[in-house]
TORNUKE-590302 format. One line per field, with one value per atom (N, C-alpha, C): x, y, z; atom name; residue number from 1; residue in one letter. Coordinates in pm, 1 decimal. Atoms other than C-alpha are relative to their C-alpha. Example, Ala and Ser with C-alpha at 12.3 -4.5 7.8 and 13.67 -1.06 7.14 Angstrom:
REM residues 2
xx = c(89.0|1230.0|90.0|-82.0|1367.0|-77.0)
yy = c(-119.0|-450.0|120.0|-119.0|-106.0|109.0)
zz = c(0.0|780.0|0.0|-6.0|714.0|73.0)
bati = c(N|CA|C|N|CA|C)
tiro = c(1|1|1|2|2|2)
lumgu = c(a|a|a|s|s|s)
This chain:
REM residues 191
xx = c(85.1|0.0|89.6|-85.7|151.7|-61.4|39.9|127.1|-125.7|116.6|-130.5|-130.6|118.8|-379.0|-32.2|21.4|-330.4|-56.0|48.0|-375.8|-143.1|137.1|-687.7|-96.8|85.3|-829.1|-23.4|14.9|-763.1|-89.8|84.1|-918.4|-145.7|136.9|-1225.4|-62.8|53.0|-1264.6|-30.0|23.2|-1228.6|-124.0|116.1|-1480.2|-129.9|120.4|-1732.0|-30.5|20.7|-1680.5|-51.1|47.8|-1720.1|-138.6|135.3|-2025.4|-103.9|93.0|-2191.6|-7.8|1.7|-2087.3|-80.4|76.7|-2240.8|-150.2|142.5|-2574.4|-50.4|44.7|-2584.0|51.4|-49.9|-2418.7|-117.8|112.0|-2655.9|14.3|-25.3|-2495.2|21.4|-11.0|-2521.7|142.1|-138.2|-2167.5|85.9|-74.5|-2029.2|-33.7|39.7|-2226.7|75.5|-72.8|-2068.3|148.6|-141.6|-1719.9|23.0|-11.7|-1777.1|-10.7|12.3|-1884.4|130.0|-129.7|-1558.8|100.7|-92.6|-1362.3|-30.0|35.6|-1554.2|43.7|-43.5|-1481.6|150.9|-146.0|-1110.1|40.1|-29.0|-1109.8|-28.8|28.3|-1272.6|107.3|-108.1|-1005.1|125.1|-114.2|-736.1|-23.8|31.5|-914.3|20.0|-24.3|-907.9|149.9|-145.7|-535.8|59.2|-50.7|-474.2|-32.5|37.0|-651.4|65.9|-69.5|-440.2|-82.4|84.7|-721.1|34.3|-53.0|-520.9|-87.1|82.7|-742.3|-130.2|125.5|-1061.2|25.1|-32.9|-888.6|18.5|-19.7|-783.2|-132.4|131.8|-1131.2|-83.9|73.4|-1277.7|37.4|-45.3|-1067.2|-38.7|21.0|-1097.6|-148.4|140.6|-1464.7|-85.5|92.1|-1640.3|45.6|-45.2|-1431.4|32.5|-35.0|-1324.1|-118.9|98.3|-1582.8|-139.1|138.9|-1913.7|-17.1|13.9|-1850.2|17.7|-11.1|-1737.7|-133.1|131.2|-2065.8|-103.3|91.1|-2257.1|21.0|-28.4|-2083.2|-49.0|47.8|-2163.6|-151.7|146.4|-2528.5|-44.2|32.5|-2536.4|21.2|-25.7|-2379.4|-107.6|99.5|-2626.6|-137.9|134.6|-2939.1|-11.6|5.1|-2843.9|-74.5|72.2|-2953.2|18.0|-21.3|-2817.4|-101.0|107.9|-3117.5|-104.9|91.3|-3381.9|-121.1|121.8|-3680.0|27.1|-31.4|-3496.4|16.5|-20.7|-3455.6|-129.9|128.4|-3827.8|-17.9|12.8|-3894.9|-130.9|123.9|-4142.3|-75.4|64.8|-4212.1|8.7|-6.4|-4308.6|47.5|-36.8|-4240.2|138.7|-128.3|-3894.5|103.5|-99.7|-3696.1|-17.7|12.3|-3848.3|34.5|-34.8|-3813.0|152.0|-146.0|-3446.0|63.8|-53.9|-3382.8|-21.0|26.6|-3545.8|90.3|-87.2|-3351.9|146.3|-135.8|-3030.6|23.5|-12.2|-3094.2|7.9|-7.2|-3156.5|137.9|-133.5|-2829.3|104.9|-94.4|-2643.0|-9.3|15.9|-2788.9|64.8|-62.6|-2675.5|152.1|-145.4|-2324.0|49.5|-37.3|-2310.4|-1.7|7.8|-2417.6|118.8|-113.1|-2153.2|130.4|-120.5|-1887.1|7.7|2.3|-1993.4|32.0|-20.7|-1998.4|137.1|-133.8|-1677.3|15.8|-31.4|-1526.2|-98.0|95.4|-1801.5|-103.4|95.5|-2015.9|47.8|-53.6|-1782.3|-8.0|0.9|-1773.9|59.5|-66.7|-1588.6|124.5|-110.8|-1295.2|120.5|-116.1|-1026.7|-30.7|37.8|-1214.6|-10.7|12.9|-1293.4|134.3|-131.1|-933.0|71.8|-60.2|-818.7|-64.6|68.0|-1081.8|46.0|-48.1|-973.3|143.8|-139.0|-607.9|4.6|4.0|-691.0|-46.4|46.8|-879.2|106.2|-97.9|-596.3|135.7|-127.3|-312.8|20.7|-9.7|-384.4|-35.8|30.1|-358.6|-102.9|101.2|-607.1|61.2|-46.2|-577.4|18.3|-20.7|-490.2|103.3|-105.4|-173.7|-52.1|55.7|-363.4|-94.7|90.2|-629.8|79.8|-81.4|-363.1|69.6|-66.7|-171.4|-98.7|99.9|-487.5|-50.0|55.7|-619.1|99.0|-97.4|-296.0|83.7|-68.4|-177.7|-100.3|94.8|-467.5|-108.3|110.9|-733.1|43.7|-47.1|-518.3|-69.9|67.4|-685.1|-142.1|132.7|-1045.2|7.1|-15.8|-924.7|32.6|-37.4|-761.5|-109.7|111.1|-1052.2|-111.1|98.5|-1288.0|45.1|-52.8|-1061.0|-20.2|15.6|-1064.8|-147.0|143.4|-1441.7|-51.9|42.7|-1490.6|50.1|-53.0|-1264.8|-79.3|79.5|-1454.5|-139.4|132.3|-1785.1|5.9|-14.1|-1659.1|11.4|-14.7|-1550.9|-131.9|129.1|-1884.2|-101.5|93.2|-2081.4|35.4|-40.4|-1876.7|-41.1|40.0|-1941.8|-150.8|145.3|-2313.7|-45.2|38.4|-2334.2|28.7|-32.5|-2162.9|-96.5|90.8|-2381.2|-141.2|133.7|-2704.2|-4.1|-4.8|-2597.0|-1.1|-1.2|-2523.3|-131.7|128.8|-2847.7|-107.5|101.7|-3056.6|22.6|-27.3|-2881.8|-49.1|50.2|-2966.4|-152.3|145.9|-3329.0|-57.8|49.0|-3365.1|25.3|-30.2|-3217.3|-118.8|113.2|-3485.7|43.4|-37.6|-3489.0|-1.1|-9.4|-3385.6|-110.1|106.6|-3660.3|62.5|-46.9|-3617.7|-52.8|38.7|-3618.0|7.7|-13.0|-3558.4|-135.6|129.4|-3926.4|-78.0)
yy = c(-117.7|0.0|123.9|-117.5|331.2|117.2|-116.4|672.4|67.8|-64.0|802.3|-68.3|73.2|527.3|31.5|-31.1|597.2|141.1|-138.6|971.1|12.2|-2.0|911.4|-58.7|58.5|686.3|95.4|-97.3|946.9|115.1|-108.5|1216.8|-42.6|50.5|1000.8|-7.4|10.9|933.0|138.6|-136.3|1305.0|60.5|-55.7|1405.3|-63.0|68.0|1143.3|33.0|-30.9|1210.7|140.6|-137.5|1586.5|19.5|-9.3|1539.9|-54.5|54.3|1318.3|89.0|-91.3|1553.1|125.2|-117.5|1839.0|-26.2|32.4|1657.9|-0.1|17.7|1602.3|107.1|-106.9|1921.2|84.3|-77.5|2110.1|150.2|-142.6|2450.3|32.8|-37.0|2629.2|39.5|-37.5|2766.5|-125.2|125.6|2416.3|-69.4|58.2|2296.4|64.6|-70.0|2563.4|-35.8|36.7|2475.7|-143.9|136.0|2106.0|-1.3|-9.0|2201.1|50.7|-47.7|2393.8|-114.7|113.6|2086.1|-101.6|92.1|1868.9|55.4|-62.1|2116.0|-9.5|11.7|2111.8|-144.6|140.6|1731.1|-31.5|20.5|1734.5|64.3|-63.5|1977.3|-87.3|91.5|1734.9|-120.0|110.4|1455.6|42.6|-50.4|1672.7|12.0|-7.3|1733.6|-137.1|135.5|1361.4|-51.5|42.8|1315.2|84.0|-83.9|1585.7|116.3|-112.0|1840.6|121.4|-105.9|2131.6|125.4|-120.7|2412.3|-17.4|24.0|2255.2|-0.6|-1.0|2201.3|142.4|-140.4|2566.9|74.5|-65.3|2684.6|-49.8|56.9|2449.8|72.8|-69.5|2616.4|147.0|-144.9|2974.7|34.6|-39.1|2982.5|-59.5|63.3|2726.6|13.2|-3.7|2694.5|142.5|-136.6|3057.2|93.6|-107.7|3298.3|-38.9|34.5|3114.7|-33.8|37.2|2969.8|119.9|-122.4|3307.8|74.7|-64.6|3450.8|-74.3|76.7|3165.7|34.7|-30.1|3236.7|138.6|-134.3|3606.9|6.9|4.3|3535.1|-63.9|63.8|3301.3|98.6|-99.3|3574.7|107.8|-107.4|3837.7|-46.6|46.7|3626.8|-67.3|69.0|3448.5|-131.0|123.4|3110.1|-102.7|100.6|2926.1|10.9|-4.0|3035.1|-105.2|112.7|2767.9|33.6|-31.6|2951.3|18.1|-16.5|3011.5|-134.7|130.9|2636.1|-73.9|62.2|2563.2|-1.2|12.5|2433.6|62.6|-60.3|2651.5|-93.8|95.3|2373.1|-138.6|125.3|2052.5|-120.6|116.9|1811.5|4.5|-13.7|1931.7|-102.7|96.6|1689.2|-137.7|128.0|1365.7|12.1|-20.3|1510.9|4.6|-8.4|1592.9|-137.2|134.3|1242.2|-87.4|77.4|1086.2|40.4|-46.2|1302.8|-35.4|39.7|1232.7|-148.0|143.3|858.4|-26.5|14.0|892.5|39.5|-42.3|1082.6|-103.2|103.4|820.8|-123.1|114.3|545.7|28.2|-35.5|729.4|-2.2|1.5|779.0|-143.5|140.2|412.5|-71.5|61.9|309.2|40.0|-47.1|524.7|-59.7|59.9|395.8|-149.1|143.6|35.6|-28.0|21.0|66.7|49.5|-50.1|274.9|43.0|-39.5|304.2|-53.9|56.9|99.0|101.9|-102.7|412.4|73.8|-69.0|561.0|-89.9|96.5|250.5|-128.2|120.9|-75.6|39.1|-29.8|-100.2|55.2|-50.2|-52.7|133.5|-128.5|222.8|106.8|-96.3|389.8|46.5|-40.9|385.2|86.3|-85.0|524.5|138.5|-130.7|800.5|82.6|-72.1|890.1|46.0|-38.3|892.1|119.5|-113.1|1124.8|127.5|-117.6|1356.9|55.3|-42.5|1366.5|37.6|-38.0|1425.2|150.7|-146.0|1798.3|44.2|-35.5|1942.9|110.4|-104.2|2215.5|136.6|-136.0|2587.3|77.9|-67.3|2666.7|110.2|-100.2|2848.0|120.4|-111.0|3055.8|84.3|-74.8|3149.3|84.5|-74.1|3248.8|118.5|-111.5|3459.3|112.1|-102.7|3639.1|70.0|-55.9|3687.1|91.9|-77.3|3815.9|94.6|-100.3|4027.0|101.9|-91.3|4172.4|49.1|-34.6|4168.0|10.1|-4.3|4221.4|111.3|-108.9|4555.3|-38.1|43.0|4420.9|-112.3|109.1|4109.9|53.9|-58.1|4313.9|91.2|-84.7|4559.6|-85.6|91.8|4267.2|-51.8|44.9|4141.3|106.6|-109.6|4480.5|20.0|-14.7|4505.7|-107.6|107.9|4166.2|20.6|-25.9|4260.5|111.5|-109.6|4587.4|-49.2|55.0|4396.7|-85.6|83.1|4150.6|86.5|-89.4|4430.7|70.7|-64.9|4607.7|-91.2|95.9|4295.5|-21.7|18.3|4248.4|120.0|-120.1|4608.5|1.7|4.0|4573.4|-107.3|107.4|4242.7|38.9|-43.3|4390.3|108.3|-109.1|4701.3|-52.3|56.3|4502.4|-83.5|81.7|4260.9|84.2|-84.8|4540.6|74.5|-69.3|4723.0|-94.7|92.4|4410.9|-36.7|26.7|4344.2|116.5|-116.3|4699.7|0.7|1.4|4658.4|-109.8|111.5|4325.8|18.8|-21.4|4454.5|69.4|-58.9|4533.9|127.3|-123.3|4886.3|-22.6|13.1|4916.4|83.0|-70.0|5014.1|97.0|-100.1|5320.8|-40.8|47.3|5189.3|110.6|-108.8|5529.6|57.4|-60.4|5621.4|-72.9)
zz = c(0.0|0.0|0.0|6.0|-99.3|76.6|-79.3|64.9|-55.6|61.0|-183.7|42.8|-44.7|-88.3|145.6|-142.2|281.7|15.3|-7.7|230.7|-51.1|50.4|22.7|101.7|-103.6|295.5|115.7|-109.7|564.4|-44.3|52.2|344.2|-6.2|7.0|287.1|139.1|-136.6|660.8|56.5|-49.3|741.9|-66.7|71.1|472.8|48.6|-45.9|581.3|145.6|-141.9|952.9|22.7|-18.2|923.4|-60.5|57.2|700.1|97.2|-100.0|960.2|123.4|-114.3|1240.8|-31.6|40.9|1042.5|13.4|-9.4|1036.2|143.8|-137.6|1411.2|95.3|-86.5|1542.3|49.7|-52.3|1775.4|-24.6|14.6|1714.4|-147.6|141.4|1377.7|-37.0|29.1|1402.2|-14.8|12.3|1460.4|-131.7|127.6|1159.0|-115.2|106.0|940.2|1.7|-7.5|1066.6|-45.6|51.6|998.1|-152.1|145.4|645.9|-62.5|48.4|600.6|-0.9|-6.7|712.3|-110.4|108.5|464.8|-135.3|125.8|183.2|-17.0|7.0|268.0|-30.7|29.4|268.0|-146.9|142.4|-76.2|-87.0|75.5|-197.4|0.1|-5.7|-78.6|-93.2|91.7|-268.8|-145.0|134.7|-582.9|-27.6|17.1|-528.1|-28.0|22.0|-508.0|-140.1|134.6|-841.8|-109.0|97.0|-1007.3|-51.3|41.2|-1041.3|86.9|-85.1|-900.7|-2.6|10.1|-1030.3|77.8|-71.9|-892.7|150.6|-142.4|-557.3|50.8|-41.0|-543.8|5.2|0.6|-637.5|117.6|-113.9|-374.4|128.5|-120.6|-104.8|-4.1|7.4|-227.7|4.3|12.8|-321.8|110.5|-93.4|-103.6|144.2|-139.4|210.5|43.1|-36.1|197.2|0.5|11.6|68.0|46.8|-31.0|95.1|147.2|-141.4|440.8|91.9|-79.5|573.0|-2.5|7.3|447.2|83.7|-85.1|614.5|147.2|-141.0|944.2|37.2|-31.9|922.9|4.4|-6.2|846.3|130.8|-127.9|1146.3|114.0|-105.5|1359.2|1.8|5.9|1236.9|44.8|-30.6|1269.3|135.8|-128.0|1589.8|-11.4|28.0|1454.8|111.3|-103.0|1757.1|114.5|-98.7|1961.7|-32.6|15.2|2012.8|-88.1|74.7|1861.6|-149.3|141.1|1532.5|-69.8|59.4|1476.8|-30.2|31.0|1434.6|-151.5|144.5|1084.2|-48.4|50.6|890.0|-94.7|90.3|636.7|61.7|-75.0|816.7|-81.3|78.2|528.3|-60.0|67.0|433.9|46.2|-48.9|652.3|-67.6|71.6|505.0|-148.6|139.9|154.2|-16.7|7.2|220.0|21.1|-23.4|355.2|-123.9|121.1|48.5|-115.2|107.3|-196.3|28.9|-37.2|-3.1|-25.7|27.2|-26.7|-150.5|145.7|-402.5|-51.3|41.0|-442.6|40.2|-44.5|-237.3|-89.6|89.8|-459.1|-135.5|127.6|-772.8|11.1|-20.0|-633.9|13.0|-11.7|-537.0|-134.0|132.2|-885.9|-86.6|79.3|-1052.3|52.4|-56.6|-811.8|-32.5|27.5|-875.6|-147.6|143.0|-1255.5|-44.9|31.4|-1274.8|-143.7|136.9|-1620.6|-101.8|94.6|-1780.0|-46.2|41.7|-1794.5|-124.8|117.2|-2057.7|-122.9|109.5|-2272.9|52.6|-46.5|-2262.5|78.7|-89.5|-2022.7|-75.8|74.9|-2287.1|-65.2|59.2|-2466.9|107.3|-108.8|-2136.0|51.6|-48.6|-2022.7|-103.0|104.2|-2359.8|-0.6|-2.4|-2338.3|120.2|-117.1|-1985.3|-17.0|25.9|-2090.3|-94.1|93.6|-2380.6|69.3|-72.3|-2148.2|93.9|-99.7|-1894.8|-58.5|59.5|-2143.9|6.6|-5.9|-2162.6|140.7|-138.6|-1811.0|14.1|-9.2|-1897.0|-19.0|24.6|-1911.3|129.6|-128.0|-1550.2|-14.5|18.0|-1655.7|-77.8|78.1|-1913.3|84.6|-88.2|-1656.8|99.1|-96.6|-1404.3|-65.7|69.7|-1659.8|-30.7|31.2|-1767.1|125.5|-122.9|-1414.4|70.1|-76.7|-1263.5|-85.3|81.3|-1556.5|-54.2|64.0|-1751.6|96.8|-88.9|-1476.3|145.7|-138.1|-1167.4|79.3|-71.6|-1078.4|42.0|-47.1|-1078.4|103.2|-95.1|-894.5|138.8|-129.5|-617.7|54.3|-45.8|-605.4|60.3|-56.3|-548.7|135.4|-129.0|-270.4|107.0|-97.0|-99.1|33.8|-23.9|-141.0|94.5|-88.7|24.4|142.7|-134.9|316.7|67.0|-56.4|366.2|37.9|-32.4|355.0|125.9|-119.8|617.1|124.3|-115.2|848.9|30.0|-20.2|794.9|65.6|-61.3|881.5|146.7|-139.4|1197.7|84.6|-73.8|1303.2|20.7|-13.6|1231.9|98.2|-91.8|1417.4|143.8|-135.7|1720.6|45.7|-35.5|1713.3|25.1|-18.5|1670.9|126.8|-120.5|1944.6|126.5|-119.3|2190.3|15.9|-10.3|2103.5|51.5|-46.9|2155.2|146.1|-141.3|2487.1|85.4|-73.3|2596.1|6.0|1.9|2492.1|89.6|-78.7|2671.9|149.9|-141.5|2996.9|67.1|-72.0|3252.5|70.5|-70.3|3391.1|152.0|-146.7|3751.8|66.3|-69.6|3993.6|100.5|-95.6|4209.7|139.7|-133.0|4569.5|104.4|-98.7|4733.1|38.1|-29.1|4722.4|101.4)
bati = c(N|CA|C|N|CA|C|N|CA|C|N|CA|C|N|CA|C|N|CA|C|N|CA|C|N|CA|C|N|CA|C|N|CA|C|N|CA|C|N|CA|C|N|CA|C|N|CA|C|N|CA|C|N|CA|C|N|CA|C|N|CA|C|N|CA|C|N|CA|C|N|CA|C|N|CA|C|N|CA|C|N|CA|C|N|CA|C|N|CA|C|N|CA|C|N|CA|C|N|CA|C|N|CA|C|N|CA|C|N|CA|C|N|CA|C|N|CA|C|N|CA|C|N|CA|C|N|CA|C|N|CA|C|N|CA|C|N|CA|C|N|CA|C|N|CA|C|N|CA|C|N|CA|C|N|CA|C|N|CA|C|N|CA|C|N|CA|C|N|CA|C|N|CA|C|N|CA|C|N|CA|C|N|CA|C|N|CA|C|N|CA|C|N|CA|C|N|CA|C|N|CA|C|N|CA|C|N|CA|C|N|CA|C|N|CA|C|N|CA|C|N|CA|C|N|CA|C|N|CA|C|N|CA|C|N|CA|C|N|CA|C|N|CA|C|N|CA|C|N|CA|C|N|CA|C|N|CA|C|N|CA|C|N|CA|C|N|CA|C|N|CA|C|N|CA|C|N|CA|C|N|CA|C|N|CA|C|N|CA|C|N|CA|C|N|CA|C|N|CA|C|N|CA|C|N|CA|C|N|CA|C|N|CA|C|N|CA|C|N|CA|C|N|CA|C|N|CA|C|N|CA|C|N|CA|C|N|CA|C|N|CA|C|N|CA|C|N|CA|C|N|CA|C|N|CA|C|N|CA|C|N|CA|C|N|CA|C|N|CA|C|N|CA|C|N|CA|C|N|CA|C|N|CA|C|N|CA|C|N|CA|C|N|CA|C|N|CA|C|N|CA|C|N|CA|C|N|CA|C|N|CA|C|N|CA|C|N|CA|C|N|CA|C|N|CA|C|N|CA|C|N|CA|C|N|CA|C|N|CA|C|N|CA|C|N|CA|C|N|CA|C|N|CA|C|N|CA|C|N|CA|C|N|CA|C|N|CA|C|N|CA|C|N|CA|C|N|CA|C|N|CA|C|N|CA|C|N|CA|C|N|CA|C|N|CA|C|N|CA|C|N|CA|C|N|CA|C|N|CA|C|N|CA|C|N|CA|C|N|CA|C|N|CA|C|N|CA|C|N|CA|C|N|CA|C|N|CA|C|N|CA|C|N|CA|C|N|CA|C|N|CA|C|N|CA|C|N|CA|C|N|CA|C|N|CA|C|N|CA|C|N|CA|C|N|CA|C|N|CA|C|N|CA|C|N|CA|C|N|CA|C|N|CA|C|N|CA|C|N|CA|C|N|CA|C|N|CA|C|N|CA|C|N|CA|C|N|CA|C|N|CA|C|N|CA|C|N|CA|C|N|CA|C|N|CA|C|N|CA|C|N|CA|C|N|CA|C|N|CA|C|N|CA|C|N|CA|C|N|CA|C|N|CA|C|N|CA|C)
tiro = c(1|1|1|2|2|2|3|3|3|4|4|4|5|5|5|6|6|6|7|7|7|8|8|8|9|9|9|10|10|10|11|11|11|12|12|12|13|13|13|14|14|14|15|15|15|16|16|16|17|17|17|18|18|18|19|19|19|20|20|20|21|21|21|22|22|22|23|23|23|24|24|24|25|25|25|26|26|26|27|27|27|28|28|28|29|29|29|30|30|30|31|31|31|32|32|32|33|33|33|34|34|34|35|35|35|36|36|36|37|37|37|38|38|38|39|39|39|40|40|40|41|41|41|42|42|42|43|43|43|44|44|44|45|45|45|46|46|46|47|47|47|48|48|48|49|49|49|50|50|50|51|51|51|52|52|52|53|53|53|54|54|54|55|55|55|56|56|56|57|57|57|58|58|58|59|59|59|60|60|60|61|61|61|62|62|62|63|63|63|64|64|64|65|65|65|66|66|66|67|67|67|68|68|68|69|69|69|70|70|70|71|71|71|72|72|72|73|73|73|74|74|74|75|75|75|76|76|76|77|77|77|78|78|78|79|79|79|80|80|80|81|81|81|82|82|82|83|83|83|84|84|84|85|85|85|86|86|86|87|87|87|88|88|88|89|89|89|90|90|90|91|91|91|92|92|92|93|93|93|94|94|94|95|95|95|96|96|96|97|97|97|98|98|98|99|99|99|100|100|100|101|101|101|102|102|102|103|103|103|104|104|104|105|105|105|106|106|106|107|107|107|108|108|108|109|109|109|110|110|110|111|111|111|112|112|112|113|113|113|114|114|114|115|115|115|116|116|116|117|117|117|118|118|118|119|119|119|120|120|120|121|121|121|122|122|122|123|123|123|124|124|124|125|125|125|126|126|126|127|127|127|128|128|128|129|129|129|130|130|130|131|131|131|132|132|132|133|133|133|134|134|134|135|135|135|136|136|136|137|137|137|138|138|138|139|139|139|140|140|140|141|141|141|142|142|142|143|143|143|144|144|144|145|145|145|146|146|146|147|147|147|148|148|148|149|149|149|150|150|150|151|151|151|152|152|152|153|153|153|154|154|154|155|155|155|156|156|156|157|157|157|158|158|158|159|159|159|160|160|160|161|161|161|162|162|162|163|163|163|164|164|164|165|165|165|166|166|166|167|167|167|168|168|168|169|169|169|170|170|170|171|171|171|172|172|172|173|173|173|174|174|174|175|175|175|176|176|176|177|177|177|178|178|178|179|179|179|180|180|180|181|181|181|182|182|182|183|183|183|184|184|184|185|185|185|186|186|186|187|187|187|188|188|188|189|189|189|190|190|190|191|191|191)
lumgu = c(x|x|x|x|x|x|x|x|x|x|x|x|x|x|x|x|x|x|x|x|x|x|x|x|x|x|x|x|x|x|x|x|x|x|x|x|x|x|x|x|x|x|x|x|x|x|x|x|x|x|x|x|x|x|x|x|x|x|x|x|x|x|x|x|x|x|x|x|x|x|x|x|x|x|x|x|x|x|x|x|x|x|x|x|x|x|x|x|x|x|x|x|x|x|x|x|x|x|x|x|x|x|x|x|x|x|x|x|x|x|x|x|x|x|x|x|x|x|x|x|x|x|x|x|x|x|x|x|x|x|x|x|x|x|x|x|x|x|x|x|x|x|x|x|x|x|x|x|x|x|x|x|x|x|x|x|x|x|x|x|x|x|x|x|x|x|x|x|x|x|x|x|x|x|x|x|x|x|x|x|x|x|x|x|x|x|x|x|x|x|x|x|x|x|x|x|x|x|x|x|x|x|x|x|x|x|x|x|x|x|x|x|x|x|x|x|x|x|x|x|x|x|x|x|x|x|x|x|x|x|x|x|x|x|x|x|x|x|x|x|x|x|x|x|x|x|x|x|x|x|x|x|x|x|x|x|x|x|x|x|x|x|x|x|x|x|x|x|x|x|x|x|x|x|x|x|x|x|x|x|x|x|x|x|x|x|x|x|x|x|x|x|x|x|x|x|x|x|x|x|x|x|x|x|x|x|x|x|x|x|x|x|x|x|x|x|x|x|x|x|x|x|x|x|x|x|x|x|x|x|x|x|x|x|x|x|x|x|x|x|x|x|x|x|x|x|x|x|x|x|x|x|x|x|x|x|x|x|x|x|x|x|x|x|x|x|x|x|x|x|x|x|x|x|x|x|x|x|x|x|x|x|x|x|x|x|x|x|x|x|x|x|x|x|x|x|x|x|x|x|x|x|x|x|x|x|x|x|x|x|x|x|x|x|x|x|x|x|x|x|x|x|x|x|x|x|x|x|x|x|x|x|x|x|x|x|x|x|x|x|x|x|x|x|x|x|x|x|x|x|x|x|x|x|x|x|x|x|x|x|x|x|x|x|x|x|x|x|x|x|x|x|x|x|x|x|x|x|x|x|x|x|x|x|x|x|x|x|x|x|x|x|x|x|x|x|x|x|x|x|x|x|x|x|x|x|x|x|x|x|x|x|x|x|x|x|x|x|x|x|x|x|x|x|x|x|x|x|x|x|x|x|x|x|x|x|x|x|x|x|x|x|x|x|x|x|x|x|x|x|x|x|x|x|x|x|x|x|x|x|x|x|x|x|x|x|x|x|x|x|x|x|x)
């Protein structure tokens, strides 16, 4: 057994474990952090398969930007309170379980059939080899992004940082205002 197989097994266990922990986590912030860990494990799996661009996008877009936005929404809305966890649509949980089981069955079928979905085993392996000969246009995307479009790219980065700081300021201000409103006024006992 080589190191790549061991690393893939560890990555699979981490991805599956954090996905299951995400389902059963009682706190919304913990759920979001488990989702980040699952996204990072998937990025490592993409790295092991040689899909470097997809792995980078997985980290940058999903684990980075989207999960940060999820965490800020959780902070702003205060989803970890008990009354916010009541389901407005009563049938959504059984529907989600059914659709999840259908997706798991489809993934199992594709994993079981393997290369036979492309064609015969020899034709499928030749088709996969032909697809993997060209590493793609990652270098061309990087040259274009960091030469011709470097100003819009950096402006977007600065805009996202300013938005993050603004959300943190608003969340702190809203949190302190709601704490002030919820505090009971002290009674005057001198009278």
